[in-house]
N, C-alpha and C positions, 0 to 999 in steps of 0.2 A: 596474478590477480590479487587484489588487496583483501586481507582478512583481518579480523579482530586480533589484536596483539595477544590476548589470552589464549586464543585458539592456536596461534603460532607457537607459543611457548609450550603448550601441551603437546603439539605435534612433534616438537623437537625432543620430547621425553624429559623436559626439565621438571615439570610438576603437573598437577591437575589444573584445569582452567580456574577453579575457585582459588587455589593457592597462588596462581599466577597473578591474580588481582592484587594480592598483598605485595608481591615483588614490584609490580608496576607503581603502586602508590608509594612504595618506599624509595622510589627513584633509582632503582638498581638496573633499569632497562634503558638502553639507548637505541635510537634509530638514526642511522647515518651520523653518528657522533653526538646527537642531541638527546639529553635525558627527557623521557616522557613519563608523565604521571597520570594522564587521563585514561580512564578505563574504556572510553569509546574510541581510542586511537586504533587506526588501521594501518597496515603496512603490507608491502609486497615482498615476501621472502626471497623471490627470485631476482628482484631488482635492487633491493635495499639491504644495507648491512645492519643486522640486528645483534646487539650485544647484551649480555647479562653479566654484571660484575666484571666488565672489561673483556669478556671472552665472547668471540663470535659463535653464534648458534650453529650447530651441526644437525642436519636433518637425516635421521636414519631411514632406511627403506621401510615401506609399509609392510607389515606382516599380518598374516591371517592364519590362525591356527585352530584346529578342532581337537579337543581333548575329551577323553572319556574320564569325566570326573568321578573318582571313587566316592563312596559314602564316607561321611565324617571328615570332609574337607570343606573349608570355607571359601566362598567366592568373594573374597575381599583382599585388598592389598596389605592390610594391617590388622592385627588382632592383639589387643593388650593382654589377653590370656595366653598367648603363645600357641594357640591351636594350629593344626596343619592348614595350610592355605594352598589353593590350586597352583599359585605361582611357585610354590616349593617344588612342584613337579617339572618346572620349566626353567630351572636355574641356569641352564646352559644357553638360554636365549639372551643375546647380548644387549637388547634394548628393552626399554620399559613398555610392557604391554598390560592390558587390563581386561577383565572378563566382560563379555557382552551380555548384559542382564545378569541373572543369578539363578542358582539352584540351591535349595535348602541344604543345610549342613548334613542331614541324614538322607538326602536324595543323591542319585547318581545319574550318569549318562552324558549325553552330548552337551558340551559347553564350548562356545567360541571365545577366543581371545584375540585381541588386535591392538594396534596403536593408531588405528584409523577411526577417529571420532565420528566422522560423517557416516562411515559404513555401520558403526555400532548404532547410531541413531536410526538408520533405516530399518534395522532389525528389531529395535525395542520400542520405538515410538508407536503408540496405539493407532495413530492415523494410517499406518502402513499395513496393519492387520496381517503380519507374517504368521502363518500357522505353525504351531509347535505341537508335536505329538508325543504322548507319554504312554508307557505301560504302567498301570496302577494296580497294586494288590490292595484290595479292600476287605474289611471285616464283614463277614456275612455274605449273602448272595443277593445282589440287587435284582429287584423285579423290573419288568418291562416299564411300568409306569414311573418307577423311580428314575430309571435312566432317561426316560422321556423328559423329565424335569430338567435334567442337565442339558439335553439337546435344545430345549426351548429357552433356557436361561434360568439361573438361580438368583433369588433375591438375597443379596448380601447387604451389609450395613451401608456401604457407599453406593449402592445401586445394583440393578440387575445386570448379570453377566451377559455377554453376547452369546448367541446360539453356538453350540459346540457339536462336534461329531463324537459319538460314543458307541462302543459295541462291546458285548461280552465276549471275552476271548476263551476263558476256561473256568471251570467250576471245580473247586477243591472240596474237601470235606466240610469245612466251616467257613471258607473264604472264597474269593474269586479274583480273577485278573480281568481288568477291562482295558481297552485302548481308548484314549481320550485325546482329541485334538481341539485346542483353543486358539484364539486369535488375540489374546490379551496377555498381560503380564502382571496382574495384580498381586499384592503381597499374599503369599501362600494360597493362591487362588484354588488350586486343585484340591488341596486338603480341606479348605473351607467348603467347596462345592460338594465334595463327597460326604463331609460331616453333616451338611444340611439335609441330605437324603437318608441319613442314619447309617452310613457305611464309612467309618473312619479309615483313612489311608494307613496301610501297614508298610508299604514299600512303594517307592516312586522312582521311575527311570525314564529319562527323556531319550527318545530314539530318533527324533527328526526335527530339524528346523528348516522350514520352507522346503526346498528341494534337496537339502543336505541330510543324508542318513548316517547314523552312527557306524553302520557296517561292522567290520570285523575287529575294530579296536577293542582292546582289553582295558580294564580299569588302570588308570595311570598312564596309558599310552596316548600319544598325540601324533598328528601329522599336519603338514602345511596344506592349505587349500590350493587347488589348481586355479589358474586364471579363468577357466570355464566355469568352475563352481562359484567363484566370486562374482562373475558377471551375471550368472543365473540368479543369484540371491538379490543382487542390485536390481535386475530387471523385474523380478517378482515384486519387490517393494514399490517400484515405480509404475507397476501395472503394465509392463511391457511383456508381451507373450512371444 
């Protein structure tokens, strides 16, 4: 099946789709021996020979990994300040993988990584509304009517959030733990929602994405998803029960 050349280069682990555009425009990519420079070019990697700088592309197997992201690790592939990155925990993985979505630097919990761009898009694009569940420690003890605001949607600068599920889990002396499930992935959404009701986030842990639960993984540990787990996540995104 024909695909955009940028997607093919990304799938082969050469670079990101955006950087692939520069390679194409620089005339470094060939299809069946002919240089192509048009960003709209499509090719079939199963039937055509695709080269970059004279070398044929190799397509690594698709990988799907769940990681318990520790606190104070970045969900990025590069950091000019040299801070710890989640990919530092996966150095033995022989192919280029990338995080599916993000978790804040000081947040922890379930993070997926893959080299399958289509799979990643299913999980992070707002239209698919994949639920993500978090344990959240907040300052103070939220009242019923404050949590009700989160359930119904919070007015943020860019618009109102979608309705969410929220429940009080435990009450401490001066703080509380709540469980919160959202269907979006806005920038620092949970922190902003909790701040809007007067209860800033003190700690944030993601425990579930769709049907996939963090389980018994410890900080820094990871495992590969099973075929059944991958299919279940894809089916959920596509509305297949």
